[in-house]
C-alpha positions as CSV (number, residue, x, y, z in Angstrom):
1,M,26.2,-331.1,-64.0
2,S,27.6,-329.4,-60.9
3,A,26.6,-330.4,-57.4
4,E,25.0,-327.0,-56.8
5,K,22.9,-327.2,-59.9
6,G,21.8,-330.7,-59.1
7,K,20.9,-329.8,-55.6
8,E,19.0,-326.6,-56.6
9,S,16.9,-328.3,-59.3
10,S,16.2,-331.4,-57.2
11,L,14.6,-329.4,-54.4
12,A,11.5,-329.4,-56.5
13,F,11.6,-333.2,-56.9
14,G,9.4,-335.5,-54.9
15,G,9.7,-339.3,-54.9
16,Q,7.7,-342.3,-53.9
17,A,8.3,-346.0,-53.7
18,L,5.8,-348.1,-55.7
19,I,5.1,-351.8,-56.2
20,E,8.2,-352.9,-58.0
21,G,9.1,-349.3,-59.0
22,V,9.6,-345.6,-58.2
23,M,7.7,-342.4,-59.0
24,M,9.6,-339.1,-59.4
25,R,7.7,-335.9,-59.5
26,S,8.6,-332.3,-60.3
27,R,6.2,-329.3,-60.4
28,K,5.2,-329.9,-64.0
29,H,5.9,-333.6,-64.6
30,M,5.6,-337.1,-63.1
31,V,7.7,-340.1,-64.1
32,L,6.8,-343.7,-63.2
33,C,9.4,-346.5,-63.6
34,I,8.2,-350.0,-62.9
35,R,10.0,-353.3,-63.3
36,K,7.8,-355.7,-65.3
37,P,8.1,-359.3,-63.9
38,S,7.1,-360.9,-67.2
39,N,10.2,-359.6,-69.1
40,N,12.3,-357.8,-66.5
41,E,12.1,-354.6,-68.5
42,I,11.4,-351.2,-67.0
43,L,8.1,-349.7,-67.9
44,T,8.4,-345.9,-68.1
45,I,5.4,-343.6,-68.0
46,I,5.7,-339.8,-68.2
47,E,2.8,-337.6,-67.5
48,N,2.3,-333.8,-67.4
49,L,1.0,-332.3,-64.2
50,N,-1.2,-329.2,-63.9
51,P,-0.8,-328.0,-60.3
52,L,-3.7,-326.0,-58.8
53,A,-1.2,-323.4,-57.8
54,D,-0.3,-322.7,-61.4
55,K,-4.0,-322.2,-62.3
56,H,-4.7,-320.1,-59.2
57,K,-1.6,-318.2,-58.1
58,F,-3.0,-317.4,-54.7
59,L,-2.8,-321.1,-53.8
60,D,1.0,-320.8,-54.0
61,A,1.1,-318.4,-51.0
62,P,3.1,-319.6,-48.0
63,F,1.2,-321.9,-45.6
64,L,-1.7,-322.2,-48.1
65,R,0.6,-324.0,-50.5
66,G,1.2,-326.7,-47.9
67,I,-2.5,-327.7,-47.8
68,V,-2.8,-327.8,-51.6
69,S,0.5,-329.8,-51.8
70,L,-0.7,-332.3,-49.3
71,V,-4.0,-332.9,-51.1
72,E,-2.3,-333.2,-54.5
73,S,0.4,-335.5,-53.1
74,L,-2.0,-337.8,-51.4
75,Y,-4.1,-338.0,-54.6
76,L,-1.2,-338.7,-56.9
77,G,0.5,-341.0,-54.5
78,M,-2.4,-343.3,-54.0
79,K,-3.2,-343.2,-57.7
80,V,0.3,-344.3,-58.9
81,L,0.5,-346.9,-56.1
82,L,-2.6,-348.6,-57.4
83,F,-1.4,-348.3,-61.0
84,S,2.0,-349.8,-60.1
85,A,0.2,-352.8,-58.4
86,N,-1.6,-353.6,-61.6
87,A,1.4,-353.0,-63.8
88,A,3.6,-355.2,-61.6
89,L,1.0,-358.0,-61.9
90,D,1.0,-357.5,-65.7
91,E,-2.7,-356.5,-65.6
92,G,-3.9,-354.1,-68.3
93,E,-1.0,-354.8,-70.7
94,G,-0.2,-351.8,-72.7
95,E,-1.7,-349.3,-70.2
96,K,0.1,-346.0,-70.6
97,S,-1.9,-343.7,-68.3
98,T,-2.6,-343.6,-64.6
99,T,-6.1,-342.4,-65.1
100,F,-8.7,-344.4,-63.3
101,G,-12.4,-344.3,-62.2
102,Y,-14.6,-343.8,-59.2
103,K,-13.6,-347.1,-57.5
104,E,-10.0,-346.1,-57.2
105,L,-11.0,-342.5,-56.2
106,A,-13.1,-344.0,-53.4
107,V,-10.1,-346.0,-52.2
108,I,-8.1,-342.7,-52.0
109,I,-10.8,-340.9,-50.1
110,A,-11.2,-343.8,-47.7
111,G,-7.4,-343.9,-47.1
112,A,-7.3,-340.2,-46.3
113,L,-10.2,-340.5,-43.9
114,G,-8.5,-343.5,-42.3
115,I,-5.3,-341.5,-41.7
116,V,-7.3,-338.7,-40.0
117,A,-9.2,-341.2,-37.9
118,L,-6.1,-343.1,-36.9
119,F,-3.7,-340.3,-36.0
120,F,-6.0,-337.5,-34.9
121,V,-9.3,-338.8,-33.6
122,L,-8.4,-342.2,-32.1
123,P,-5.7,-340.8,-29.7
124,F,-8.2,-338.2,-28.5
125,F,-10.8,-340.9,-27.7
126,L,-8.2,-343.2,-26.0
127,A,-7.0,-340.3,-23.8
128,G,-10.7,-339.5,-23.0
129,L,-11.2,-343.0,-21.6
130,L,-8.8,-342.2,-18.8
131,N,-11.0,-339.3,-17.6
132,L,-8.1,-336.8,-17.6
133,T,-8.4,-333.0,-17.9
134,G,-6.3,-330.0,-18.8
135,V,-2.6,-330.2,-19.5
136,L,-2.4,-333.8,-18.3
137,F,-5.0,-334.8,-21.0
138,N,-3.0,-333.1,-23.7
139,V,0.3,-334.8,-22.6
140,V,-1.2,-338.2,-22.5
141,E,-2.9,-337.7,-25.8
142,A,0.4,-336.6,-27.3
143,L,2.2,-339.7,-26.0
144,I,-0.6,-341.9,-27.4
145,R,-0.3,-340.2,-30.8
146,L,3.5,-340.5,-30.8
147,T,3.4,-344.2,-29.7
148,M,0.8,-345.0,-32.4
149,F,3.1,-343.4,-35.0
150,I,6.1,-345.4,-33.9
151,M,4.0,-348.6,-33.8
152,Y,2.6,-347.8,-37.3
153,L,6.2,-347.5,-38.7
154,T,7.3,-350.6,-36.9
155,L,4.5,-352.7,-38.3
156,I,5.1,-351.5,-41.8
157,A,8.8,-352.3,-41.5
158,S,8.1,-355.8,-40.1
159,W,5.5,-356.7,-42.8
160,G,7.4,-359.2,-45.0
161,E,5.3,-358.6,-48.1
162,F,6.1,-354.9,-47.9
163,R,9.9,-355.3,-47.7
164,R,10.5,-354.8,-51.4
165,V,8.5,-351.5,-51.4
166,L,10.8,-350.3,-48.5
167,Q,13.8,-351.3,-50.6
168,Y,12.5,-349.3,-53.5
169,H,12.0,-346.4,-51.0
170,G,15.7,-346.7,-50.1
171,A,16.6,-346.8,-53.8
172,E,14.6,-343.6,-54.4
173,H,16.5,-341.8,-51.7
174,K,19.9,-343.0,-52.8
175,A,19.3,-341.8,-56.4
176,I,18.1,-338.4,-55.2
177,N,21.1,-338.1,-52.8
178,A,23.5,-339.0,-55.7
179,Y,21.8,-336.5,-58.0
180,E,22.0,-333.7,-55.4
181,A,25.7,-334.5,-55.0
182,G,26.2,-334.0,-58.7
183,V,27.9,-337.4,-59.3
184,P,27.3,-339.5,-62.4
185,L,24.2,-341.6,-61.9
186,E,25.8,-345.0,-62.2
187,I,24.8,-347.9,-60.0
188,A,28.3,-348.1,-58.4
189,N,28.1,-344.4,-57.4
190,V,24.5,-344.3,-56.3
191,K,24.7,-347.4,-54.0
192,R,27.4,-345.5,-51.9
193,Y,24.8,-342.8,-50.8
194,S,22.5,-342.9,-47.9
195,R,19.1,-344.4,-48.0
196,L,17.9,-341.6,-45.7
197,H,16.7,-338.2,-46.9
198,P,15.5,-335.2,-44.9
199,R,12.6,-334.3,-47.2
200,C,11.1,-337.8,-47.0
201,G,7.4,-338.3,-46.3
202,T,8.4,-340.1,-43.1
203,S,10.1,-336.9,-41.9
204,F,7.0,-335.0,-42.9
205,L,4.8,-337.3,-40.8
206,F,7.0,-337.0,-37.8
207,I,6.8,-333.2,-38.1
208,V,3.0,-333.5,-38.4
209,V,2.9,-335.5,-35.1
210,I,5.2,-333.0,-33.3
211,I,3.3,-329.9,-34.6
212,S,0.0,-331.5,-33.6
213,I,1.3,-332.2,-30.1
214,V,2.3,-328.5,-29.7
215,L,-0.7,-327.0,-31.2
216,F,-3.3,-329.1,-29.4
217,S,-1.5,-328.4,-26.1
218,I,-1.8,-324.6,-26.4
219,M,-5.5,-324.6,-27.5
220,P,-7.9,-323.2,-24.9
221,S,-9.8,-325.6,-22.7
222,A,-13.3,-326.4,-23.9
223,D,-15.9,-329.1,-23.7
224,Y,-15.3,-332.6,-25.2
225,A,-17.0,-331.9,-28.5
226,V,-15.2,-328.6,-29.1
227,R,-11.8,-330.2,-28.4
228,L,-12.6,-333.0,-30.8
229,A,-13.5,-330.4,-33.4
230,Y,-10.0,-328.9,-32.9
231,R,-8.4,-332.1,-33.9
232,I,-10.2,-332.2,-37.2
233,L,-10.5,-328.6,-38.2
234,L,-6.8,-327.8,-37.4
235,I,-5.5,-330.6,-39.7
236,P,-5.0,-328.1,-42.6
237,V,-3.1,-325.7,-40.3
238,I,-0.9,-328.6,-39.1
239,A,-0.3,-329.7,-42.7
240,S,0.7,-326.2,-43.8
241,L,3.1,-325.6,-40.9
242,S,4.7,-329.0,-41.4
243,Y,5.1,-328.4,-45.1
244,E,6.9,-325.1,-44.5
245,L,9.2,-326.6,-42.0
246,L,10.0,-329.5,-44.3
247,K,10.7,-327.1,-47.2
248,L,12.9,-325.0,-44.9
249,S,14.9,-328.1,-43.8
250,G,15.5,-328.9,-47.4
251,K,17.0,-325.5,-48.2
252,H,19.2,-325.4,-45.1
253,Q,19.9,-329.1,-44.6
254,N,23.6,-328.6,-44.0
255,S,23.1,-326.2,-41.0
256,I,23.7,-327.6,-37.6
257,V,20.2,-326.5,-36.4
258,M,18.4,-328.3,-39.2
259,K,20.5,-331.4,-38.8
260,I,19.4,-331.6,-35.1
261,L,15.7,-330.9,-36.0
262,T,15.6,-333.5,-38.8
263,A,17.5,-336.2,-36.9
264,P,14.4,-337.8,-35.4
265,G,12.7,-338.0,-38.9
266,L,15.9,-339.5,-40.3
267,A,16.0,-342.0,-37.5
268,F,12.4,-343.1,-38.3
269,Q,13.5,-343.7,-41.9
270,M,15.6,-346.6,-40.7
271,L,12.2,-348.3,-40.3
272,T,10.6,-347.2,-43.6
273,T,13.6,-347.8,-45.9
274,K,15.7,-350.9,-46.6
275,E,18.9,-351.3,-48.6
276,P,18.0,-352.0,-52.2
277,N,19.6,-354.3,-54.7
278,D,21.2,-353.2,-58.0
279,D,18.0,-353.9,-60.0
280,M,16.0,-351.6,-57.8
281,L,18.7,-348.9,-58.0
282,E,18.6,-349.2,-61.8
283,V,14.8,-348.4,-61.7
284,S,15.3,-345.4,-59.4
285,V,18.2,-344.0,-61.4
286,K,16.2,-344.2,-64.6
287,A,13.3,-342.3,-62.8
288,V,15.6,-339.6,-61.7
289,Q,17.3,-339.3,-65.1
290,E,13.9,-339.0,-66.8
291,I,12.6,-336.4,-64.5
292,A,15.8,-334.4,-64.7
293,K,15.6,-334.3,-68.5
294,L,12.2,-332.6,-68.2
295,N,13.3,-329.9,-65.9
């Protein structure tokens, strides 16, 4: 496989660190590789995906596709994370599907609402307590939102129980970087590559924060309730703009402009990724190999 071929096909790949594993996802398929603590073997699950954009072509239009992708990614991400937790604990032995019921779906919905409340509503309320108005209000709110984002990443990085997930996050990036470079996917090769990647979800979150700061700052002045409504109703717009920018950065990641623009997101990944061990790299390599076979 040439480097160009690997890079071109991998642009459709998305990855996620799991509990003792890695998920790799293309447009049509999803692969989960999870290390089973009972026997140290790698449990591999492959599922077909049916994106909404394939059923309804208009959903694949620029900007609209970002909203759809965010919803699907959040749903799948939370679903496989819950599944991996059970699999890593050897619960539900023999389970071969990530399908689950209403309890798990409620957790996903609650998680999504929590993100909205934490990063969009709470900074607005905190800034409001200072009795500021106009541009000053927007600046302070933006600083609060950015500070909260940094604190959120720092807390995750310092949580000891979560360190192995961050290592698997690093392993996921290393495997994708090696695949994009077109080198043989052997542990010795993969471990030489960076644990940072410009299309990471951390970079996406950073772009979301920056876009929200800009967008809320240029919105017309209004009363308190209307300004709060902006913060909620504009979330799909922010998501779609952020998605398009992230997609663009992936296609032109070698340009000087894109390297400058993606540098802050990569810097934040120093908090959300850790150097993996060889066992973790083996899991991530297997996940990349399996998803590559299907595409």
